[in-house]
N, C-alpha and C positions, 0 to 999 in steps of 0.2 A: 480500613479497607478503602481502597477507591472506588468513587462514584465516576464512571463516564456514562454520558447521554450521547447516544447516537442519533445523529441527523442526516435523514436519508434525505438526498435534493436528487427528485426524478421526473422530467417532464412526462405529463399524461401518456403522451402517444408512446412511451417505452417503459411503461408499467407492465405490460407483458410479456417482455423481452425473453427469450428462450436462448439460452447458450447450446451450441452444437460442439461439443468437446468432450474433452475428461472431467465428467463432474466432480470426482475427488479430488482432481489436481485444483480444479479451481476454487472449491471449496478449501483446501491446503493454502491456497493463495490468500483468500479472504480472511481466514482464521489465522495466518500469522501477521498480516497487515494490521487487521484490527489487535489483537493482542499486542504488538509492536506500539501501537498509537495508545494503549493503555497503560504499557508499561512504562513508556519515557514521557508520560503526560502528568500534570500536576494532582492533588489528590480527589479534585472535582474537575471535570474538565467534559469539554464537548468533542466529540469526533464527529466528522461530516463524512459523508459518503457519497458521491455523486456519481452520476452517469448522464452524459449527452453523447450525441452525435458530434465526431470531430471529421471537419472535411465531407467530401461523398463517401470515403472507403473506410471509415474508422470509427469504431464507439470508443468513447474514452471513462474509464472508469478513475476514481480518484478518493483516495483516503486523505484525509487533511487532522493532523493532529496541532495543539498549542503547546507541544513537549519542549525537551530540551535543546531540540534538535540537533544538527549534527554539523560540524564545519564544512565547507564547501570542499576543502582540501583533500577529506576523508570520506567523501563520498564515494568514490572509487574502492575504497578500500574495505567498506561494509559491503559493497556488493560483490567483493571477492572470499572463497570460502575462508571461511576462520576470522575473517575482518573484523575486529571492532574497533570503536572509538574508545581511547585510553582512559579519556575522562567518565565516561561512561561505567567502565570498571569499577572507578571509585565510588559509585553510589549503591554501590550491592548489587547491580542488576544483573541477574542469571542469565545465559544462554551460552550457546556455543558460537555463536557468528555464521550460522549457517543457512538461519530464516529468510535473509534478502537475497543470498545469492539463489538459494531454491525456489523463491519467488521468481527472480527473475529468468531462471531455466526455464521455469513450467510456462510462463508467459510466452516466452521467444517459442516454444515446440509447440504452441499454439498459432505461430505466425506473428505474433505479436511483440511489443517493447516495452519495456518495464525502465522506467526513470526516478529520479529523488529530486525533489527542489527542497533545501531545507538552509537553516540559517540558525546560529546559536540563539537559544532564548526565545525564539519565535514560534519554532513546531518544524514541521516536516509534511510535506506533500509526496507521496507514494502514487504514483500514475502509471496505468496500464492502458495500452492502445492496443487495441485488438481489431482485425479486419472486420467488416460489417457481415461478412458471408459466415461468420461463427454465430449469426445470430437469426432469430428471426419473430416475430410478433404474433 
């Protein structure tokens, strides 16, 4: 059984942040990102979830893992429906290749942006930028 420790990095002034949007959709986004982080990380791992102000108009939410990573040339592919990294399929990981495209679509429907930064062997940063207007304290 995998053991993942979730570390939250959240400035004090953002601790009571309220999201104004589709709560079910945002839960689905987080569930997908966190489950992917666990699925593609070592048996014992730390996953970092951080929230910070990004510029004057956005909130940046990031889920960082230290897992197997994604080759740069495959990032666009995993963000498209049914796209999967071939090497991952060989690891007996299950999935349809729909999770990240759904995350991207749900974030964009809330006026935000979703990107991945990754390198093989070092892990992945899943980054969400949402307009500050979607939040209140």
